[in-house]
C-alpha positions as CSV (number, residue, x, y, z in Angstrom):
1,M,82.1,19.1,185.7
2,V,84.2,21.3,183.5
3,D,85.6,20.4,180.0
4,I,89.4,21.0,180.0
5,P,90.9,20.6,176.5
6,V,93.9,18.3,176.4
7,E,96.2,17.2,173.6
8,D,94.9,14.4,171.4
9,P,97.2,12.3,169.1
10,R,94.5,12.5,166.4
11,R,94.7,16.3,166.2
12,G,97.0,16.3,163.1
13,D,99.7,18.6,162.1
14,A,99.8,22.3,161.4
15,S,98.1,21.8,158.0
16,T,94.9,20.4,159.7
17,S,92.1,22.9,159.4
18,W,90.9,24.5,162.7
19,I,87.4,23.1,162.1
20,R,88.8,19.6,161.9
21,R,90.8,20.3,165.0
22,Y,87.6,21.4,166.8
23,Q,85.9,18.2,165.8
24,M,88.8,16.1,167.0
25,R,89.1,17.9,170.3
26,R,89.3,15.7,173.4
27,T,88.4,16.8,176.9
28,V,88.7,15.6,180.4
29,K,86.2,16.3,183.2
30,V,87.3,18.3,186.2
31,P,84.8,18.7,189.1
32,V,83.7,22.1,190.2
33,R,81.2,22.2,193.0
34,H,79.9,24.7,195.5
35,L,78.1,23.2,198.4
36,I,75.5,25.5,200.0
37,R,73.9,24.6,203.2
38,V,70.5,26.1,204.2
39,P,70.5,27.4,207.7
40,S,68.2,25.4,209.9
41,A,66.4,28.5,211.0
42,K,65.1,28.9,207.4
43,L,63.9,25.3,207.1
44,G,60.1,24.9,207.3
45,R,59.5,28.7,207.1
46,S,56.2,29.7,205.5
47,M,56.4,31.0,202.0
48,A,54.3,33.7,200.4
49,D,50.5,33.1,200.3
50,L,49.7,32.6,196.6
51,T,46.1,31.4,196.9
52,S,44.6,34.9,196.4
53,I,46.5,35.7,193.2
54,R,44.2,35.2,190.2
55,T,43.0,36.9,187.1
56,D,39.6,36.6,185.4
57,Y,40.1,36.4,181.7
58,C,37.4,38.2,179.6
59,R,39.2,39.7,176.6
60,A,37.8,37.4,173.8
61,G,36.4,34.0,172.9
62,L,37.4,31.3,170.5
63,H,34.9,29.7,168.1
64,E,35.3,26.8,165.7
65,R,33.9,28.9,162.8
66,D,36.8,31.3,163.2
67,L,39.6,28.7,162.8
68,D,41.6,28.3,159.6
69,P,41.6,24.8,158.2
70,S,45.4,24.7,158.6
71,P,46.7,24.7,162.2
72,M,50.0,26.3,161.1
73,V,48.1,29.1,159.4
74,Q,46.0,29.6,162.5
75,L,49.1,29.6,164.7
76,D,50.8,32.1,162.5
77,K,47.7,34.3,162.7
78,W,47.9,34.3,166.5
79,L,51.6,34.9,166.5
80,Q,51.2,37.9,164.1
81,E,48.5,39.3,166.4
82,A,50.9,39.0,169.4
83,I,53.6,40.8,167.4
84,A,51.2,43.5,166.4
85,A,50.2,44.0,170.0
86,Q,53.9,44.5,170.9
87,H,53.7,41.5,173.2
88,P,57.1,41.1,175.0
89,E,59.1,38.2,173.5
90,P,56.2,37.0,171.3
91,T,58.3,34.1,169.9
92,A,59.4,32.8,173.3
93,M,58.1,29.2,173.8
94,T,58.5,26.7,176.6
95,L,60.0,23.5,175.1
96,A,59.5,20.3,177.0
97,T,61.5,17.2,176.3
98,A,62.2,13.9,178.0
99,S,65.1,11.4,178.1
100,R,64.9,7.8,177.0
101,D,64.0,6.9,180.7
102,G,61.3,9.6,180.8
103,E,63.1,12.2,182.8
104,P,61.4,15.5,181.8
105,A,63.0,18.8,181.3
106,A,61.6,22.2,180.1
107,R,63.2,25.5,179.1
108,V,62.3,28.6,177.1
109,V,63.6,28.9,173.6
110,L,62.9,31.3,170.7
111,L,60.8,30.2,167.8
112,K,62.8,31.1,164.6
113,G,60.7,29.6,161.9
114,L,57.1,28.7,161.3
115,D,55.6,27.2,158.1
116,D,53.6,24.2,156.9
117,R,56.4,21.9,158.0
118,G,56.3,22.9,161.6
119,L,58.1,25.1,164.2
120,T,61.9,25.6,164.0
121,F,64.4,26.5,166.8
122,F,68.2,26.4,167.1
123,T,70.5,25.1,169.8
124,R,73.7,23.1,170.4
125,Y,73.3,19.4,169.6
126,E,75.3,18.5,172.7
127,S,73.2,20.6,175.1
128,D,70.8,18.9,177.6
129,K,67.9,19.3,175.2
130,G,69.9,18.1,172.2
131,R,70.9,14.9,174.1
132,Q,67.3,14.3,175.1
133,L,66.1,14.8,171.6
134,A,68.6,12.3,170.3
135,Q,67.3,9.7,172.8
136,N,63.6,10.6,172.5
137,P,62.8,12.7,169.4
138,R,59.4,14.1,170.5
139,A,58.6,17.3,172.2
140,C,55.9,19.7,173.3
141,A,56.1,23.5,172.9
142,V,53.9,26.1,174.5
143,L,53.6,29.8,173.5
144,F,51.9,32.0,176.1
145,W,50.7,35.5,175.2
146,V,49.4,36.7,178.6
147,L,48.4,40.1,177.3
148,L,46.1,38.5,174.8
149,E,45.0,35.8,177.3
150,R,46.1,33.1,174.9
151,Q,48.3,30.1,174.7
152,A,49.1,27.5,172.0
153,R,50.5,24.0,172.7
154,V,52.1,22.0,169.9
155,T,53.0,18.3,170.3
156,G,54.9,16.2,167.8
157,A,58.0,14.6,166.4
158,I,61.4,16.4,166.2
159,S,63.9,16.2,163.5
160,K,67.0,18.2,162.6
161,V,66.8,20.8,159.8
162,S,69.1,20.6,156.9
163,R,72.7,21.9,157.3
164,E,72.0,24.5,154.6
165,E,69.0,25.8,156.6
166,T,71.1,25.9,159.8
167,E,74.0,27.8,158.1
168,A,71.6,30.3,156.4
169,Y,70.1,31.1,159.8
170,F,73.5,31.3,161.5
171,R,74.7,33.8,158.9
172,S,71.7,36.1,159.9
173,R,72.7,36.2,163.6
174,P,74.6,39.1,165.1
175,R,78.3,38.5,165.1
176,E,78.5,38.4,169.0
177,S,75.9,35.7,169.0
178,Q,77.9,33.8,166.4
179,L,81.0,34.0,168.5
180,G,79.0,33.0,171.6
181,A,77.9,29.8,169.9
182,W,81.6,28.8,169.7
183,A,82.5,30.0,173.2
184,S,79.8,28.3,175.1
185,A,79.7,24.5,175.5
186,Q,76.0,24.7,176.4
187,S,74.8,22.9,179.5
188,T,78.3,22.0,180.8
189,V,79.4,23.2,184.2
190,I,82.0,25.9,184.3
191,A,84.2,27.3,187.1
192,G,82.8,30.9,186.7
193,R,81.8,33.6,184.3
194,E,85.5,34.5,183.9
195,E,86.0,31.1,182.2
196,L,83.3,31.8,179.7
197,L,84.6,35.3,178.9
198,A,88.1,33.9,178.4
199,R,86.7,31.4,175.9
200,L,85.0,34.3,174.1
201,D,88.3,36.2,173.9
202,E,89.9,33.1,172.5
203,V,87.2,32.8,169.8
204,R,87.5,36.5,168.9
205,A,91.2,36.1,168.4
206,R,90.8,33.0,166.4
207,F,88.4,34.5,163.9
208,G,89.7,38.1,163.9
209,D,87.7,40.2,161.4
210,G,86.8,37.2,159.2
211,D,83.5,35.5,158.8
212,V,82.4,33.3,161.7
213,P,81.2,29.8,160.4
214,C,78.5,27.8,162.1
215,P,79.9,25.3,164.7
216,P,79.5,21.7,163.5
217,V,77.7,20.8,166.8
218,W,75.2,23.6,166.5
219,G,72.0,23.6,164.4
220,G,68.3,23.6,164.0
221,Y,65.4,21.3,164.9
222,R,61.9,21.2,163.6
223,L,58.9,20.3,165.7
224,V,56.4,18.6,163.3
225,P,52.9,18.8,164.9
226,D,50.6,15.9,165.5
227,Q,48.4,18.1,167.7
228,L,47.9,21.9,168.2
229,E,45.8,23.1,171.0
230,L,44.6,26.7,171.1
231,W,43.6,28.1,174.5
232,Q,41.7,31.4,175.0
233,G,41.1,32.6,178.6
234,R,37.4,33.1,179.6
235,P,35.6,34.2,182.7
236,S,35.3,31.9,185.7
237,R,38.0,29.5,184.4
238,L,35.6,28.3,181.7
239,H,38.2,28.7,179.0
240,D,37.9,27.9,175.3
241,R,40.1,25.0,174.2
242,L,40.1,23.9,170.6
243,R,42.5,21.1,169.4
244,Y,43.6,20.1,166.0
245,T,44.7,16.5,165.6
246,R,46.4,15.2,162.5
247,K,44.5,12.5,160.6
248,G,46.7,11.7,157.6
249,E,48.4,13.9,155.0
250,N,47.1,17.4,155.3
251,A,44.0,16.3,157.1
252,W,43.0,17.4,160.6
253,I,40.1,17.1,163.0
254,V,39.1,19.9,165.4
255,E,37.6,19.1,168.8
256,R,36.5,21.3,171.7
257,L,38.0,20.3,175.0
258,S,36.5,20.8,178.5
259,P,38.4,23.5,180.4
């Protein structure tokens, strides 16, 4: 479906601010579908053999004595080591969410903040993940640094960050990314890329050379960890897995898990 703006009697007169007009915008849904049929000759065809693709991990080990008492400090240590190793996209993390009915979804987002409070990322509140988080405010994030043979998995509750924190981050973004946040109604179906570029041109014209404010439907979320698992690849699939689990205010237990 495609959002098509239409006139709304609530939009106000010429004195109404453009931000208020944006908030009061009403849309109708117009279906856009492309039906693709798979030729019968391709059905049931054998895919590539993946059974022989494997890597034996032997770079390092992970020991309880080496862990920081704070899981967030330990995670920051691993992240900084990935950055120092010039790992591609070291802040990329797979974020898994679920709807109220348990329908799962996962996607890669960029970690934009890490401190004692948790992990912060930004998106559109009306995106698929935003709607799922509104229904079921829990999530799991995984960072995978394959060059270091490591991954970190964080599970916990999700909450929105303050508007002040969102706007401070938005001001730090490149201007084209700021404009893109206004042009893209994230996760909605569009007729083609031309429609997206037309929206971008409209947004450029609207803001001209002035500052681009943060859209009211765009902002940050913080994943507050209940658990953090650290995984270090080891030979013969006998990996090291150490898990922090929250046990009260600033209290954690560390357990080793079987690989």
